[in-house]
C-alpha positions as CSV (number, residue, x, y, z in Angstrom):
1,V,13.7,64.8,51.0
2,I,10.3,63.3,51.6
3,F,7.2,64.4,49.6
4,T,4.1,63.7,51.6
5,D,0.3,64.0,51.6
6,L,-1.3,65.9,54.4
7,T,-2.6,62.6,55.8
8,F,0.9,61.4,56.7
9,V,2.2,64.5,58.4
10,P,1.3,63.1,61.9
11,L,2.9,59.7,61.1
12,L,6.1,61.4,59.9
13,E,6.2,63.6,63.0
14,A,6.0,60.4,65.2
15,I,8.9,58.7,63.4
16,L,11.1,61.8,63.1
17,P,13.7,60.5,65.6
18,H,14.2,57.4,63.3
19,I,14.8,59.3,60.1
20,P,17.7,61.7,61.0
21,K,19.0,61.9,57.4
22,V,15.9,63.4,56.0
23,E,16.7,67.1,55.5
24,R,13.4,68.5,54.0
25,F,9.7,67.7,53.9
26,V,7.5,68.8,51.0
27,I,3.9,68.7,51.9
28,M,1.5,68.2,48.9
29,T,-0.6,71.3,49.5
30,D,-0.6,75.1,49.1
31,A,0.3,77.8,51.6
32,A,-3.3,78.3,52.6
33,H,-3.6,74.7,53.8
34,M,-0.1,74.2,55.1
35,P,-0.4,72.6,58.6
36,Q,1.5,73.6,61.7
37,T,4.2,70.9,61.9
38,K,7.4,70.1,63.8
39,L,8.9,68.5,60.6
40,P,12.1,70.3,59.9
41,N,12.4,72.5,56.7
42,A,8.8,71.7,55.8
43,E,7.3,73.6,52.9
44,A,4.2,73.5,50.8
45,Y,4.5,71.9,47.3
46,E,2.7,74.7,45.6
47,S,5.0,77.3,47.2
48,L,8.0,75.3,46.0
49,L,6.6,75.3,42.4
50,D,6.1,79.1,42.6
51,Q,9.8,79.5,43.1
52,A,10.7,77.6,39.9
53,S,11.6,79.2,36.7
54,S,9.3,78.9,33.7
55,D,12.4,78.7,31.5
56,V,13.1,75.1,32.2
57,K,14.1,73.0,29.1
58,W,12.6,69.5,29.4
59,G,14.2,66.5,28.0
60,G,17.7,65.8,26.6
61,F,18.1,62.6,28.6
62,D,18.2,59.0,27.6
63,E,14.8,57.2,27.6
64,Q,16.3,54.6,29.9
65,T,16.7,57.2,32.6
66,A,14.9,56.5,35.8
67,C,11.6,58.4,36.3
68,G,9.9,56.6,39.1
69,L,10.6,54.4,42.1
70,C,7.7,52.3,43.3
71,Y,7.4,49.8,46.2
72,T,6.3,46.3,46.3
73,S,5.3,44.5,49.5
74,G,6.8,41.3,48.1
75,T,3.8,39.3,46.9
76,T,6.2,37.0,45.0
77,G,9.3,37.6,47.0
78,N,10.9,40.0,49.4
79,P,9.7,43.6,49.7
80,K,11.7,45.8,47.3
81,G,11.8,49.1,45.4
82,V,11.1,48.9,41.6
83,L,12.7,51.5,39.4
84,Y,10.8,52.5,36.2
85,S,12.4,54.2,33.2
86,H,10.8,56.8,31.0
87,R,10.7,54.1,28.3
88,S,9.0,51.5,30.4
89,N,6.3,53.9,31.6
90,F,5.7,55.1,28.1
91,L,5.4,51.6,26.6
92,H,3.2,50.5,29.6
93,T,1.0,53.5,29.0
94,L,0.5,52.6,25.3
95,M,-0.2,49.0,26.2
96,G,-2.7,50.1,28.9
97,M,-4.6,52.2,26.5
98,Q,-5.5,49.2,24.3
99,A,-9.1,48.1,24.1
100,T,-8.3,44.8,25.6
101,V,-6.6,46.3,28.7
102,L,-8.2,49.5,30.1
103,G,-10.0,50.4,26.9
104,A,-10.4,53.9,28.3
105,T,-12.0,56.7,26.3
106,P,-12.5,60.4,27.0
107,G,-16.1,59.5,28.0
108,D,-15.0,57.2,30.8
109,V,-14.4,57.9,34.5
110,I,-11.8,55.7,36.2
111,L,-11.5,55.1,40.0
112,P,-8.2,53.4,40.6
113,V,-8.4,51.9,44.2
114,V,-4.9,50.7,43.8
115,P,-1.8,52.6,45.1
116,M,0.3,54.8,42.8
117,F,3.3,53.7,44.9
118,H,2.8,50.2,43.6
119,A,3.2,49.7,39.9
120,N,1.9,53.2,39.2
121,A,-1.6,52.2,40.2
122,W,-1.3,49.3,37.6
123,G,-0.5,51.8,34.9
124,I,-3.8,53.6,35.3
125,A,-2.1,56.8,36.6
126,F,-0.6,57.3,33.1
127,A,-2.9,55.4,30.7
128,G,-6.1,57.0,32.0
129,P,-5.0,60.6,31.4
130,A,-3.3,59.6,28.1
131,A,-6.7,58.5,26.9
132,G,-8.3,61.7,28.1
133,T,-10.2,59.9,30.9
134,K,-11.3,61.5,34.1
135,L,-9.5,60.0,37.1
136,V,-11.2,59.9,40.6
137,M,-8.7,59.4,43.4
138,P,-10.1,57.5,46.5
139,G,-8.0,59.1,49.2
140,A,-7.5,57.3,52.5
141,K,-11.0,55.8,52.8
142,M,-11.1,52.3,51.4
143,D,-14.3,51.0,53.1
144,G,-17.3,49.8,51.1
145,A,-19.5,52.8,51.9
146,S,-16.8,55.4,50.8
147,I,-16.0,53.5,47.6
148,Y,-19.7,53.2,46.8
149,E,-20.3,56.9,47.3
150,L,-17.4,57.8,45.0
151,L,-18.5,55.3,42.3
152,E,-22.0,56.8,42.3
153,S,-21.4,60.5,42.9
154,E,-18.6,60.7,40.2
155,G,-20.3,58.5,37.6
156,V,-17.4,56.0,37.6
157,T,-17.5,53.6,34.6
158,F,-14.3,51.6,35.3
159,S,-12.6,50.8,38.5
160,A,-9.6,48.7,39.7
161,A,-9.0,47.1,43.1
162,V,-7.8,44.0,44.9
163,P,-10.4,41.4,45.9
164,T,-10.6,42.6,49.6
165,V,-11.7,46.1,48.5
166,W,-14.4,44.6,46.1
167,Q,-15.6,42.2,48.9
168,G,-16.0,45.2,51.2
169,L,-17.9,47.2,48.6
170,L,-20.2,44.3,47.7
171,Q,-20.9,43.6,51.4
172,H,-21.9,47.2,51.9
173,M,-24.2,47.1,48.8
174,R,-25.8,43.8,49.9
175,E,-26.5,45.2,53.4
176,N,-28.1,48.3,52.0
177,N,-29.8,46.9,48.9
178,L,-27.7,49.0,46.6
179,K,-26.8,48.7,42.9
180,L,-24.1,50.3,40.7
181,S,-25.6,52.6,38.2
182,T,-22.7,53.6,36.0
183,V,-19.9,51.0,36.4
184,K,-19.4,49.0,33.3
185,R,-16.1,47.2,34.0
186,V,-13.8,46.3,36.9
187,M,-10.3,45.1,37.1
188,I,-9.3,42.7,39.9
189,G,-5.7,41.9,40.7
190,G,-3.1,41.6,43.4
191,A,-4.5,38.2,44.6
192,A,-6.4,35.3,43.2
193,T,-10.0,36.3,42.6
194,P,-12.7,34.0,44.2
195,E,-15.1,32.6,41.7
196,S,-18.0,33.9,43.8
197,L,-16.7,37.5,43.4
198,I,-16.6,37.1,39.6
199,R,-20.1,35.7,39.6
200,I,-21.5,38.5,41.7
201,F,-20.0,41.1,39.3
């Protein structure tokens, strides 16, 4: 079973002959926005949820049980899947909520420009909501103009990204004589941060 965003439906259709063991596709949308697709047994996520019973009893499993599988491109080795347990996500969330890490509050707005399929967006996907913080998701557009528009229109106070994303944003700002009006902090990771980037921020 593959769960997919609408953005990736055409890509999955193109590689369909190469993934013969996939039996079902769940598209992260509702029935009203479900695309016409040649993906076999495709269904809308919201329709799938409507079929579920509300009498589900949650829990009763060991905290070491797997709860997520993320992907790493192999920055420090070969590409691999990384399995997270409920315990590791819970502890990472508590750590991420600390003042010296995210330091997020209910008054903050976080834009994680880091993928949730890699280290759960550096833990922001759990620690932000746990702190009551509003999350703004960037979608597929990672160019400087799109990121700037989100930062300003959503009143983002904290954002996280790799140096390439920040360099694209700062180049767009430089070319258009723009400033950030609400951002207080940024997190930079995934690669060594050039001193010039730190100085500009």
